[in-house]
C-alpha positions, -999 to 999 in steps of 0.1 A, spaced: -607 527 -352 -616 557 -384 -589 573 -401 -593 609 -409 -586 612 -445 -560 636 -437 -544 610 -426 -545 584 -448 -513 579 -475 -513 591 -509 -522 568 -532 -506 576 -566 -526 567 -592 -558 582 -581 -575 620 -581 -601 628 -564 -633 646 -582 -671 655 -575 -694 634 -584 -730 631 -587 -746 598 -577 -781 592 -596 -802 558 -587 -833 549 -610 -861 552 -577 -849 593 -584 -824 595 -555 -798 618 -555 -766 626 -537 -734 642 -538 -701 626 -537 -677 654 -529 -645 633 -532 -651 599 -561 -617 586 -566 -611 582 -603 -578 574 -623 -550 598 -630 -544 605 -669 -513 621 -678 -486 625 -707 -453 609 -707 -433 620 -738 -407 598 -747 -375 622 -764 -354 598 -786 -327 619 -796 -326 619 -832 -358 600 -839 -385 626 -826 -410 624 -795 -437 599 -785 -460 610 -763 -481 585 -742 -511 594 -727 -505 572 -693 -515 566 -653 -483 569 -630 -491 550 -601 -462 554 -584 -441 591 -566 -421 607 -592 -385 595 -584 -364 631 -589 -333 625 -609 -328 591 -623 -314 576 -658 -295 545 -668 -264 543 -689 -245 515 -703 -218 515 -675 -235 517 -651 -270 501 -651 -301 519 -635 -292 551 -617 -316 550 -592 -325 543 -556 -346 515 -548 -367 501 -575 -366 507 -615 -391 542 -621 -420 534 -635 -418 562 -663 -379 541 -672 -401 510 -677 -430 522 -695 -404 543 -716 -384 515 -724 -413 493 -726 -422 510 -753 -392 517 -769 -384 479 -771 -419 468 -781 -422 499 -809 -389 480 -824 -366 510 -818 -337 492 -798 -340 454 -800 -314 446 -769 -299 472 -738 -270 475 -752 -293 497 -784 -299 520 -754 -265 549 -743 -285 564 -718 -321 572 -707 -322 597 -681 -355 618 -660 -347 652 -642 -372 659 -612 -378 694 -631 -397 678 -661 -406 647 -643 -429 642 -675 -400 632 -699 -378 607 -706 -350 614 -730 -335 584 -745 -301 585 -764 -295 560 -785 -263 542 -790 -269 540 -830 -300 564 -838 -286 555 -879 -296 520 -866 -327 523 -853 -361 506 -869 -388 537 -868 -426 530 -877 -433 565 -868 -422 593 -853 -436 630 -831 -468 609 -821 -496 608 -795 -503 575 -784 -540 572 -764 -545 551 -735 -562 523 -763 -538 531 -794 -529 506 -816 -504 500 -848 -518 504 -881 -506 494 -913 -518 466 -938 -523 432 -925 -494 417 -944 -474 446 -933 -487 444 -898 -470 405 -895 -438 410 -914 -437 439 -891 -434 420 -859 -401 403 -851 -394 382 -822 -361 389 -804 -352 355 -785 -381 327 -796 -397 310 -776 -375 279 -759 -410 255 -754 -399 249 -717 -424 266 -700 -457 243 -685 -485 254 -662 -521 245 -656 -551 260 -659 -549 265 -617 -520 282 -618 -530 306 -640 -559 319 -619 -534 321 -591 -509 341 -612 -545 366 -619 -549 365 -576 -515 381 -570 -522 404 -599 -555 420 -591 -541 415 -552 -515 446 -561 -540 466 -581 -547 493 -558 -554 522 -580 -578 497 -595 -592 487 -564 -592 523 -555 -611 532 -587 -616 506 -612 -605 528 -638 -570 505 -648 -558 477 -667 -538 450 -649 -505 432 -666 -478 407 -645 -446 389 -658 -440 353 -643 -411 331 -648 -406 297 -653 -415 288 -622 -446 310 -621 -436 333 -595 -446 371 -608 -410 392 -618 -435 424 -626 -469 442 -620 -483 474 -632 -515 486 -641 -522 514 -660 -552 534 -681 -544 517 -716 -534 477 -717 -507 482 -737 -487 508 -711 -494 476 -682 -477 453 -703 -445 478 -716 -443 489 -678 -439 450 -671 -412 439 -701 -398 469 -698 -391 469 -661 -378 428 -668 -359 448 -700 -340 468 -676 -332 443 -647 -314 425 -678 -324 395 -674 -337 369 -695 -373 364 -708 -369 331 -719 -398 305 -699 -417 340 -689 -453 345 -699 -475 374 -690 -512 376 -677 -532 405 -687 -567 422 -673 -581 429 -705 -592 416 -742 -558 407 -766 -560 427 -792 -530 419 -825 -505 449 -808 -508 436 -774 -502 393 -790 -474 416 -812 -456 430 -775 -459 397 -762 -440 382 -797 -413 406 -794 -399 400 -762 -406 363 -763 -427 352 -743 -443 319 -742 -479 326 -723 -506 358 -727 -534 349 -706 -565 376 -704 -593 373 -682 -611 388 -717 -612 376 -754 -589 375 -782 -593 392 -817 -589 371 -849 -556 384 -864 -539 381 -818 -547 343 -825 -533 343 -858 -502 358 -848 -500 334 -822 -500 308 -836 -472 316 -864 -449 326 -839 -452 299 -813 -476 316 -784 -495 301 -764 -526 322 -763 -554 318 -742 -586 339 -733 -617 337 -707 -590 324 -675 -622 330 -651 -614 304 -621 -606 270 -629 -612 271 -663 -601 287 -701 -599 291 -734 -567 284 -752 -566 299 -792 -529 287 -797 -504 260 -790 -520 244 -762 -492 221 -756 -481 246 -725 -513 234 -710 -511 203 -687 -540 201 -670 
């Protein structure tokens, strides 16, 4: 039975747009409700530091009044709100915070769901590389070669406990893709998942920006207070330097991707004990750094 469009559940992260479909044979037809991925702005106001505006895709309903305090933890009904997860992941991988104790408070008000307010416990000790910037959906970090490598700090070096097979990576990839609802509707998002030592999926996210998708899953796990020991990540994008840097920053043991890595990503992974896999397709993959964790 066909369900009227008005009765379909709303999918956040998707926006209707009118488009014309053209073909080489000369055919042309109007599509009145072509579904496209939503692009919006999330501003992270860090008191005493500055503002960071991220171009992102909100895939959850606006959470209302939510927050986090050092005393009470996450103040929200249900799961950790996506905007809090992204803001936390960004602040962590950016180096603004190192541990949960660095956050005095964080909150979102229902009047401004596009703004996350972050108060640091010790703002004078924050390691800030850039202030008051707009980070677009493909934005990375800037700086000279040695400055880039010297600026990456690992909060918890890999313990070396994670072992997995290529077939396990294929299963993780399928689990991530099955949860990418916005991609299924638009084909316009990147996906990321964080998995644990027993290969269960700890967090899954999608976003127009590949950096945001990875920050979302890192931030969600970070806010839960759990360790990253023995964890890995799978992403649907290529692996650039900044994606590898986020994995190193969290102390992940494995970073696997559907697409290709860059030369700097490989060098960074080799320096920091990160197993880096690219071109993970079905029952095969290329392993570019620290292959000892792949047990086929």
